[in-house]
C-alpha positions as CSV (number, residue, x, y, z in Angstrom):
1,X,-2.2,239.4,-26.8
2,X,1.1,240.0,-28.6
3,X,2.0,243.2,-30.4
4,X,4.9,243.3,-32.8
5,X,6.7,245.7,-35.2
6,X,5.0,248.9,-34.0
7,X,5.8,251.9,-36.2
8,X,3.6,255.0,-36.2
9,X,3.1,257.5,-39.0
10,X,4.9,255.6,-41.7
11,X,1.9,254.5,-43.8
12,X,0.8,256.2,-47.0
13,X,-2.7,257.7,-47.2
14,X,-4.5,254.4,-48.1
15,X,-4.4,252.1,-45.1
16,X,-5.5,248.5,-44.9
17,X,-6.1,246.3,-41.9
18,X,-6.2,242.5,-42.6
19,X,-7.7,240.5,-39.8
20,X,-7.3,236.8,-40.4
21,X,-8.5,233.6,-38.8
22,X,-5.9,230.7,-38.3
23,X,-7.2,227.1,-38.2
24,X,-8.6,225.9,-41.5
25,X,-7.9,229.4,-43.0
26,X,-4.1,229.5,-43.0
27,X,-3.1,226.2,-41.4
28,X,-4.5,222.8,-40.5
29,X,-3.7,221.6,-37.0
30,X,-7.1,219.9,-36.3
31,X,-5.6,216.3,-36.2
32,X,-3.2,217.5,-33.5
33,X,-6.0,219.2,-31.6
34,X,-8.1,216.0,-31.8
35,X,-5.4,214.1,-29.9
36,X,-4.6,216.9,-27.5
37,X,-8.2,217.5,-26.4
38,X,-8.9,213.8,-26.1
39,X,-5.9,213.3,-23.8
40,X,-6.6,216.4,-21.8
41,X,-10.3,215.5,-21.2
42,X,-9.4,212.0,-20.1
43,X,-6.8,213.3,-17.7
44,X,-9.1,215.9,-16.1
45,X,-12.4,214.0,-16.1
46,X,-11.3,210.3,-15.6
47,X,-14.9,209.3,-14.7
48,X,-16.3,210.3,-18.0
49,X,-15.8,208.2,-21.2
50,X,-14.1,210.3,-23.9
51,X,-13.0,207.3,-26.0
52,X,-15.2,208.3,-28.9
53,X,-14.2,212.0,-28.8
54,X,-13.5,213.7,-32.1
55,X,-13.7,217.3,-33.2
56,X,-15.8,216.3,-36.2
57,X,-18.8,216.0,-33.9
58,X,-18.7,219.7,-33.0
59,X,-19.1,223.0,-34.7
60,X,-16.0,224.6,-33.2
61,X,-15.0,227.0,-36.0
62,X,-15.3,230.7,-35.4
63,X,-15.7,230.2,-31.6
64,X,-13.4,230.8,-28.7
65,X,-11.7,227.9,-26.9
66,X,-13.6,228.4,-23.7
67,X,-17.0,228.0,-25.3
68,X,-15.8,225.1,-27.4
69,X,-14.4,223.3,-24.3
70,X,-17.7,223.8,-22.4
71,X,-19.7,222.4,-25.3
72,X,-17.4,219.4,-25.8
73,X,-17.2,218.4,-22.2
74,X,-21.0,218.8,-21.7
75,X,-21.5,216.4,-24.5
76,X,-19.7,213.8,-22.6
77,X,-21.5,214.3,-19.3
78,X,-19.3,216.8,-17.5
79,X,-21.3,219.2,-15.3
80,X,-21.1,223.0,-15.5
81,X,-19.7,223.0,-12.0
82,X,-16.9,220.5,-12.8
83,X,-16.1,222.3,-16.0
84,X,-15.8,225.7,-14.4
85,X,-13.5,224.3,-11.7
86,X,-11.2,222.7,-14.3
87,X,-11.4,225.3,-17.1
88,X,-8.1,227.0,-16.5
89,X,-6.3,223.7,-16.0
90,X,-7.8,222.3,-19.2
91,X,-6.5,225.2,-21.2
92,X,-3.0,225.1,-19.6
93,X,-2.9,221.3,-20.1
94,X,-3.9,221.8,-23.8
95,X,-1.1,224.3,-24.3
96,X,1.5,222.0,-22.7
97,X,0.3,218.9,-24.6
98,X,0.2,220.8,-27.9
99,X,3.8,222.1,-27.3
100,X,5.0,218.5,-26.5
101,X,3.4,217.1,-29.7
102,X,5.1,219.7,-31.9
103,X,8.4,219.0,-30.2
104,X,8.0,215.3,-30.7
105,X,7.5,215.8,-34.5
106,X,3.8,216.2,-35.1
107,X,3.3,218.7,-38.0
108,X,1.1,221.6,-38.7
109,X,0.1,221.9,-42.3
110,X,0.2,225.2,-44.2
111,X,-2.8,225.4,-46.5
112,X,-2.4,226.1,-50.3
113,X,-1.3,229.6,-51.3
114,X,-0.8,230.9,-47.7
115,X,3.0,231.4,-47.8
116,X,2.9,233.3,-51.1
117,X,-0.1,235.3,-50.1
118,X,1.4,236.5,-46.8
119,X,4.8,237.1,-48.4
120,X,3.3,239.3,-51.0
121,X,1.2,241.3,-48.5
122,X,4.3,241.8,-46.4
123,X,6.0,243.8,-49.2
124,X,3.2,246.4,-48.9
125,X,3.8,248.8,-46.0
126,X,0.2,250.0,-46.4
127,X,-1.1,246.8,-44.8
128,X,-1.0,245.7,-41.2
129,X,-2.1,242.2,-40.2
130,X,-3.8,241.0,-37.1
131,X,-4.4,237.3,-36.3
132,X,-7.8,236.8,-34.6
133,X,-8.2,233.2,-33.4
134,X,-10.3,231.2,-31.0
135,X,-7.1,229.3,-30.0
136,X,-5.3,230.1,-26.8
137,X,-2.8,232.7,-27.8
138,X,0.2,230.5,-26.8
139,X,-1.0,227.7,-29.1
140,X,-1.6,230.2,-32.0
141,X,2.0,231.4,-31.5
142,X,3.3,227.8,-31.5
143,X,1.4,227.0,-34.7
144,X,2.7,230.1,-36.5
145,X,6.2,229.7,-35.3
146,X,6.3,225.9,-36.3
147,X,5.6,226.8,-39.9
148,X,7.5,230.1,-40.0
149,X,4.5,232.4,-40.4
150,X,4.8,234.3,-37.1
151,X,6.8,237.2,-38.6
152,X,3.8,238.1,-40.8
153,X,1.5,239.3,-38.0
154,X,1.7,242.5,-36.0
155,X,-0.8,241.6,-33.4
156,X,-2.1,238.2,-32.2
157,X,-5.4,237.9,-30.3
158,X,-6.5,234.6,-28.8
159,X,-9.7,233.2,-27.3
160,X,-8.4,232.0,-24.0
161,X,-10.3,234.7,-22.0
162,X,-13.6,233.5,-23.3
163,X,-14.2,236.6,-25.4
164,X,-16.5,236.0,-28.3
165,X,-15.4,236.7,-31.9
166,X,-17.3,239.9,-32.2
167,X,-15.9,241.4,-29.0
168,X,-12.4,240.3,-29.9
169,X,-12.9,241.9,-33.4
170,X,-13.7,245.1,-31.6
171,X,-10.5,244.7,-29.6
172,X,-8.6,244.2,-32.8
173,X,-10.0,247.4,-34.3
174,X,-9.2,249.4,-31.1
175,X,-5.6,248.1,-31.2
176,X,-5.2,249.0,-34.8
177,X,-5.0,252.7,-33.8
178,X,-1.4,251.8,-32.7
179,X,-0.6,251.7,-36.4
180,X,-3.2,254.1,-38.0
181,X,-3.6,256.8,-35.3
182,X,-7.4,256.9,-35.8
183,X,-7.3,257.4,-39.6
184,X,-10.0,255.8,-41.6
185,X,-9.0,252.5,-43.1
186,X,-10.2,249.6,-45.1
187,X,-10.8,246.4,-43.0
188,X,-10.6,243.0,-44.6
189,X,-11.7,239.8,-42.8
190,X,-10.2,236.5,-44.0
191,X,-11.7,233.3,-42.7
192,X,-13.4,230.0,-43.4
193,X,-16.6,230.2,-41.3
194,X,-20.0,231.7,-41.5
195,X,-19.4,233.6,-38.2
196,X,-16.6,235.6,-39.8
197,X,-18.7,236.2,-43.0
198,X,-21.6,237.5,-40.9
199,X,-19.4,239.8,-38.9
200,X,-17.9,241.2,-42.0
201,X,-21.4,241.9,-43.4
202,X,-22.6,243.4,-40.1
203,X,-19.6,245.8,-39.8
204,X,-19.4,246.6,-43.5
205,X,-16.0,245.1,-44.0
206,X,-14.6,243.3,-47.0
207,X,-14.8,239.5,-46.5
208,X,-12.5,237.0,-48.2
209,X,-13.7,233.5,-47.6
210,X,-11.9,230.2,-48.1
211,X,-13.6,226.9,-48.2
212,X,-10.7,225.1,-46.6
213,X,-12.6,224.2,-43.4
214,X,-15.9,222.5,-42.8
215,X,-18.0,224.9,-44.8
216,X,-18.4,224.9,-48.6
217,X,-18.1,227.8,-51.0
218,X,-21.8,227.7,-51.4
219,X,-22.5,228.0,-47.6
220,X,-20.1,231.0,-47.4
221,X,-21.4,232.6,-50.5
222,X,-25.0,232.5,-49.4
223,X,-24.2,235.0,-46.6
224,X,-23.4,237.5,-49.3
225,X,-20.5,239.1,-47.5
226,X,-17.7,239.0,-50.2
227,X,-15.6,236.9,-52.5
228,X,-15.2,233.2,-51.8
229,X,-12.3,231.0,-52.9
230,X,-11.5,227.3,-52.7
231,X,-8.2,228.3,-50.9
232,X,-5.6,231.0,-51.1
233,X,-3.8,229.7,-54.1
234,X,-5.2,232.3,-56.5
235,X,-2.8,234.7,-54.8
236,X,-2.8,237.6,-57.3
237,X,-6.6,237.7,-57.6
238,X,-7.1,237.6,-53.8
239,X,-4.5,240.4,-53.3
240,X,-6.4,242.4,-55.9
241,X,-9.5,242.1,-53.7
242,X,-7.5,243.1,-50.6
243,X,-6.2,246.2,-52.3
244,X,-9.3,247.2,-54.2
245,X,-10.6,250.7,-53.2
């Protein structure tokens, strides 16, 4: 967990907490992850054949890294015992490999509209932003820093501890008291997966969905949680949804 820019008692009466996903919502780093995980799996489980591994075979979005790694390794014959013994090493190796790939020139892609959307939100002192991702936090920080988005987020919560999205969402809400001192606030969830849409509906939060991942606008809209966009390029319209009382 990383907490930045903490300032208490400076917000006007209307307070907004934006909680955003990362991969396939703000950025695309899946091609890098494909190569990272394939190499890490081969290194740690040399007796198993990961030659056909690709993330496209799995429903990884909206889940934490620990659950994803367990499902992925199990699909290639790794036992629960072997996985548990190697779990921490897998995550550490993935962090190291991801860092090396960024340093060697592999690129994270910022999705359409993201820069302008975050820049405009950052001019409003009413809004605090938390990044809630299934990535290991160090990888999330690397991704954000590599594309100069890191300064937009006040708190970063990752999935390296195996905490499911709902529990981590509750953690984010608890941490928001740093900024809001327990006052009532509007919570907006921004994401690309049905998991985030369902959580928004369950908690009564505003949901802004983007069909920039593996789920269509229709899939996200069927959950009935909020407004769905192709991406974040309709900046003014989406910000209106964020600010709407």
